[in-house]
C-alpha positions as CSV (number, residue, x, y, z in Angstrom):
1,X,163.0,270.3,89.5
2,X,165.8,268.2,88.1
3,X,166.5,266.2,84.9
4,X,169.4,264.2,83.7
5,X,170.4,262.1,80.6
6,X,173.8,261.1,81.8
7,X,173.9,257.3,81.4
8,X,175.7,257.5,78.0
9,X,177.2,261.0,78.5
10,X,180.7,261.5,77.2
11,X,182.5,264.7,76.0
12,X,181.6,264.1,72.3
13,X,177.9,263.9,73.2
14,X,177.5,266.9,75.6
15,X,176.1,269.3,72.9
16,X,173.9,266.6,71.3
17,X,172.3,265.8,74.7
18,X,171.8,269.5,75.4
19,X,170.0,269.9,72.1
20,X,167.9,266.8,72.8
21,X,166.9,268.2,76.1
22,X,166.0,271.5,74.6
23,X,163.5,269.7,72.3
24,X,162.1,267.7,75.2
25,X,161.8,270.7,77.4
26,X,159.9,272.6,74.7
27,X,157.5,269.7,74.1
28,X,156.9,269.5,77.8
29,X,156.3,273.2,78.0
30,X,153.8,272.9,75.1
31,X,152.0,270.2,77.1
32,X,151.8,272.5,80.2
33,X,154.6,270.9,82.2
34,X,157.6,272.7,83.7
35,X,161.1,271.4,83.2
36,X,164.5,272.7,84.2
37,X,166.5,274.8,81.7
38,X,169.6,272.6,81.9
39,X,170.4,268.9,82.5
40,X,172.1,268.0,85.8
41,X,174.6,265.7,84.1
42,X,177.1,265.7,86.9
43,X,174.8,265.2,89.8
44,X,175.0,261.8,91.6
45,X,172.7,259.4,89.9
46,X,171.0,258.2,93.1
47,X,170.2,261.8,94.0
48,X,168.6,262.3,90.5
49,X,166.7,259.1,90.4
50,X,165.1,259.6,93.9
51,X,164.6,263.3,93.6
52,X,160.9,264.2,94.5
53,X,160.8,266.7,91.6
54,X,162.4,264.5,89.0
55,X,161.2,265.5,85.5
56,X,163.1,262.9,83.5
57,X,166.1,260.7,83.9
58,X,167.5,257.4,82.5
59,X,168.3,254.7,84.9
60,X,169.5,251.1,84.7
61,X,167.2,248.1,84.7
62,X,168.5,246.6,87.9
63,X,168.1,249.7,90.1
64,X,164.7,250.2,88.6
65,X,163.5,246.7,89.6
66,X,165.3,246.5,93.0
67,X,164.4,249.8,94.6
68,X,163.1,252.5,92.2
69,X,160.0,251.0,90.6
70,X,157.7,251.7,93.6
71,X,158.7,255.3,93.8
72,X,158.9,256.5,90.2
73,X,156.9,256.3,87.0
74,X,158.2,254.4,84.0
75,X,158.1,256.6,80.9
76,X,159.6,254.5,78.1
77,X,162.8,253.0,76.8
78,X,165.0,254.5,74.0
79,X,165.7,252.2,71.1
80,X,169.3,252.3,70.1
81,X,168.9,249.9,67.1
82,X,171.3,247.3,68.5
83,X,172.2,244.3,66.5
84,X,170.3,241.1,67.5
85,X,168.2,242.9,70.0
86,X,164.4,243.7,69.9
87,X,163.6,247.4,69.9
88,X,164.4,248.9,73.2
89,X,166.5,245.9,74.3
90,X,170.2,245.7,74.8
91,X,172.8,243.1,75.7
92,X,176.4,243.1,77.2
93,X,179.7,242.4,75.5
94,X,182.1,240.3,77.5
95,X,185.4,241.9,76.4
96,X,189.0,240.7,76.8
97,X,192.3,241.9,75.5
98,X,192.8,241.3,71.8
99,X,196.0,239.3,72.3
100,X,194.6,237.2,75.2
101,X,195.2,233.6,73.9
102,X,192.0,232.3,75.7
103,X,188.9,231.9,73.5
104,X,186.5,230.0,75.7
105,X,184.7,231.6,78.7
106,X,185.5,228.8,81.2
107,X,189.2,229.6,80.7
108,X,188.6,232.8,82.5
109,X,187.3,231.2,85.7
110,X,190.2,232.4,87.9
111,X,190.7,235.7,86.1
112,X,190.0,239.2,87.4
113,X,186.6,240.6,86.4
114,X,186.2,244.4,86.1
115,X,182.7,245.7,86.8
116,X,181.2,249.1,87.1
117,X,178.6,248.5,89.9
118,X,177.1,245.5,91.6
119,X,173.7,247.0,90.9
120,X,174.3,247.2,87.2
121,X,172.2,245.0,84.9
122,X,174.7,245.0,82.0
123,X,177.9,245.1,84.1
124,X,177.0,242.6,86.8
125,X,173.6,240.8,86.6
126,X,173.8,239.9,82.9
127,X,177.2,238.3,83.1
128,X,176.4,236.6,86.4
129,X,173.5,234.7,84.7
130,X,175.5,234.2,81.5
131,X,178.1,232.4,83.5
132,X,175.6,230.3,85.5
133,X,175.5,227.4,82.9
134,X,179.3,227.2,83.2
135,X,179.0,226.7,87.0
136,X,181.1,229.6,88.3
137,X,181.2,233.3,89.1
138,X,184.3,235.4,89.2
139,X,185.9,235.3,92.7
140,X,188.5,237.9,91.7
141,X,186.7,241.2,91.0
142,X,187.7,244.8,90.5
143,X,185.2,247.5,91.2
144,X,185.7,250.4,88.7
145,X,182.4,252.4,89.1
146,X,182.1,253.0,85.3
147,X,181.9,250.9,82.2
148,X,184.7,253.1,80.6
149,X,187.0,252.3,83.5
150,X,186.2,248.6,83.4
151,X,187.2,248.5,79.7
152,X,190.3,250.5,80.4
153,X,191.3,248.2,83.3
154,X,191.1,245.2,80.9
155,X,193.1,247.0,78.1
156,X,195.8,248.1,80.6
157,X,196.1,244.6,82.2
158,X,194.6,245.4,85.6
159,X,191.7,243.0,84.8
160,X,191.2,240.2,82.3
161,X,187.5,240.5,81.4
162,X,184.7,243.0,81.7
163,X,181.0,243.2,80.8
164,X,180.0,246.3,78.9
165,X,176.5,247.2,77.7
166,X,176.3,247.3,73.9
167,X,175.7,251.1,73.7
168,X,178.7,251.8,75.9
169,X,180.8,249.4,73.9
170,X,179.7,251.0,70.6
171,X,180.7,254.4,71.9
172,X,184.0,253.2,73.2
173,X,184.8,251.5,69.9
174,X,184.2,254.8,68.2
175,X,185.9,257.2,70.5
176,X,188.5,255.4,72.7
177,X,191.8,254.4,71.1
178,X,192.4,251.7,73.7
179,X,189.3,249.9,72.5
180,X,191.3,248.6,69.6
181,X,193.2,246.4,72.1
182,X,189.9,244.7,73.1
183,X,187.7,242.1,71.5
184,X,184.3,240.6,72.3
185,X,184.5,237.1,73.7
186,X,180.8,236.5,74.0
187,X,177.5,238.4,74.1
188,X,174.9,238.0,76.8
189,X,171.2,237.5,76.2
190,X,169.1,240.7,75.4
191,X,167.2,242.3,78.2
192,X,165.1,245.5,78.4
193,X,167.3,248.5,77.9
194,X,167.9,251.5,80.2
195,X,164.4,253.0,81.0
196,X,163.4,256.7,81.3
197,X,161.7,257.5,84.6
198,X,160.0,260.4,86.2
199,X,158.9,261.2,89.7
200,X,155.8,259.6,91.2
201,X,152.7,261.7,90.4
202,X,153.9,263.0,87.0
203,X,152.1,261.8,83.9
204,X,154.3,259.3,82.1
205,X,152.1,259.3,79.0
206,X,152.5,263.1,78.5
207,X,156.2,262.8,79.0
208,X,156.5,259.8,76.7
209,X,154.8,261.8,74.0
210,X,157.2,264.8,74.5
211,X,160.3,262.6,74.4
212,X,159.1,260.5,71.4
213,X,158.4,263.8,69.5
214,X,161.8,265.1,70.5
215,X,163.6,262.0,69.2
216,X,161.8,262.5,65.9
217,X,162.7,266.2,65.8
218,X,166.4,265.6,66.3
219,X,168.7,266.6,63.4
220,X,170.2,263.6,61.6
221,X,173.7,264.5,62.9
222,X,172.5,264.3,66.5
223,X,170.5,261.1,65.8
224,X,173.7,259.5,64.5
225,X,175.8,260.8,67.5
226,X,173.3,259.5,70.1
227,X,172.4,256.4,68.2
228,X,168.7,256.7,69.1
229,X,166.1,255.4,66.7
230,X,163.0,256.1,68.8
231,X,161.1,255.4,72.0
232,X,159.3,252.2,72.9
233,X,157.0,251.1,75.7
234,X,158.3,248.0,77.6
235,X,156.0,246.8,80.3
236,X,157.1,247.3,83.9
237,X,156.5,243.6,84.5
238,X,159.3,242.8,81.9
239,X,161.8,244.7,84.0
240,X,160.6,243.2,87.3
241,X,160.7,239.7,85.9
242,X,164.5,239.7,85.6
243,X,166.5,237.9,88.3
244,X,169.1,239.6,90.5
245,X,172.4,237.8,91.2
246,X,172.1,235.5,94.2
247,X,173.0,237.0,97.6
248,X,176.6,236.9,98.5
249,X,177.7,236.7,94.9
């Protein structure tokens, strides 16, 4: 068995995630389901997502719709209470350096774009479609593997612009000193947020109830740290309806 809640993990949230998992695990146990004692937060995400004995993990919308949805069960989507987003939805902040004199997106046409992964909804697909009305996509791109490193690359001048999901940006603004050197140029349109998944054959309804109850059982301090308001059910079709960037982009 394996479980992970690593998508928004950072040093300040390790203990809060551990306490959350303790609540989820107890609720699963009370429902007659086994679960690992500890989260596998450092295990490669692809190994976790495709593990045949996956109890619970959080993935990104683009991996879910492109290769995971046929092999996992959709449990639900945490609601992070993000501004101008429906419950369970999120959007991306296009961030640039605070002292960059450019204030219009087309001015960044020839700039270097930092991105975490090409299969990231918030870091790649969302900005790709956000730029489509402007008639361009960034030819100069820097692959960083993490939102944190994309933001750092912009702040340090290795890139000019990056797309960060709203929860990641909220956490960076709170904990990373370099975030003060960045500003939001534009926001992308809201899309369904990072879903919770479990292995095929597990009962997603039972797991949804266990997670929903655990969110409600969290102490206020941990709720504030994790920024979770609750759990919502977003239809699978809403995830699958989103477009991927065009081939070769």
